[in-house]
C-alpha positions as CSV (number, residue, x, y, z in Angstrom):
1,M,76.4,93.9,90.2
2,N,79.6,95.0,88.4
3,R,83.2,95.3,89.6
4,K,83.0,99.0,90.6
5,R,80.0,98.8,92.8
6,L,81.2,96.0,94.6
7,S,84.5,97.8,95.1
8,L,82.8,100.9,96.4
9,I,80.4,98.8,98.8
10,A,83.8,97.0,100.3
11,V,85.3,100.5,100.9
12,Y,82.2,101.6,102.4
13,A,82.3,98.5,104.5
14,A,85.9,99.3,105.5
15,V,85.1,102.7,106.3
16,L,82.2,101.7,108.8
17,A,84.5,98.8,110.1
18,V,87.3,101.5,111.1
19,G,84.8,103.8,112.6
20,W,83.3,101.2,114.7
21,F,86.8,100.0,115.7
22,I,87.7,103.5,116.8
23,G,84.6,104.0,118.5
24,K,85.2,100.9,120.5
25,S,88.9,101.9,121.2
26,L,88.1,105.0,122.4
27,L,85.7,103.8,124.9
28,D,88.5,102.0,126.5
29,V,90.3,105.4,126.7
30,V,87.4,107.8,127.5
31,H,87.1,106.8,131.1
32,I,90.1,109.0,132.4
33,D,90.0,112.1,134.8
34,V,92.4,114.5,133.5
35,A,93.4,115.5,137.1
36,T,94.3,112.2,138.3
37,E,95.4,110.1,135.4
38,S,99.2,110.0,134.1
39,P,100.4,112.1,131.6
40,E,101.1,109.2,129.1
41,R,97.4,107.9,129.3
42,V,96.0,111.6,129.1
43,R,98.6,111.9,125.7
44,V,97.3,108.9,124.2
45,F,93.7,109.9,124.9
46,V,94.5,113.3,123.0
47,V,96.4,111.8,120.3
48,L,93.5,109.4,119.5
49,A,90.8,112.1,119.8
50,I,92.7,114.6,117.5
51,A,93.2,111.5,114.6
52,A,89.7,111.1,115.2
53,F,88.8,114.5,114.8
54,I,91.0,114.9,111.9
55,V,89.7,112.2,109.7
56,A,85.9,112.9,110.7
57,S,86.4,116.7,109.9
58,A,87.8,115.6,106.5
59,V,84.9,113.4,105.4
60,P,82.0,115.6,104.1
61,F,79.0,115.3,106.1
62,V,80.5,113.8,109.0
63,P,80.1,116.1,112.1
64,G,83.6,116.5,113.4
65,L,83.0,119.4,115.1
66,E,81.8,117.7,118.3
67,I,84.9,116.1,118.9
68,G,86.6,119.1,118.7
69,I,84.5,121.2,120.9
70,G,84.5,117.9,123.5
71,L,88.1,118.0,123.5
72,M,88.3,121.9,124.5
73,V,85.4,121.1,127.2
74,I,87.7,118.5,128.7
75,F,91.3,120.1,128.4
76,G,90.0,124.0,128.1
77,A,91.3,126.7,126.3
78,K,95.1,125.3,126.3
79,I,94.0,122.7,123.6
80,A,92.3,125.3,121.3
81,L,95.2,125.7,119.3
82,L,95.8,122.1,118.6
83,V,92.2,121.6,117.7
84,Y,92.4,124.6,115.2
85,A,95.7,123.3,113.5
86,S,94.1,119.7,113.3
87,L,90.9,121.6,111.6
88,V,93.1,123.2,109.1
89,V,95.1,120.2,108.5
90,A,91.5,118.1,107.9
91,L,90.3,120.9,105.6
92,T,93.4,121.0,103.7
93,T,93.4,117.2,103.5
94,S,89.8,117.2,102.2
95,F,90.7,120.3,99.6
96,L,93.6,118.5,98.3
97,V,91.9,115.2,97.7
98,G,89.0,117.2,95.8
99,R,91.2,119.0,93.8
100,F,93.8,116.4,92.6
101,V,91.8,112.8,92.9
102,P,89.3,112.3,90.0
103,A,85.7,112.6,90.7
104,D,84.9,109.1,89.5
105,K,87.5,107.6,92.1
106,V,85.9,109.9,95.1
107,A,82.3,109.4,94.4
């Protein structure tokens, strides 16, 4: 195998490892009841979920929409503006990567 292929495999493995780690971390935080938990714990959950939403929405063919819908189901309409703003950040990031990073570096 050539060096470029090995580096792409390493990047893909790193993305999988980060996804696994985020999934395991969110399992520890997800077991919360918004009505009874401390505001700090709820805030940590929202920050982690929004970060996961931005990353998942910025990557093509990854269904990040479910995270946004889940946040709105849990917290209601009061978080809809944050979900919308996060989606704009994710799509802008995706556009900027597509616009300014050479195609051979992204592929």
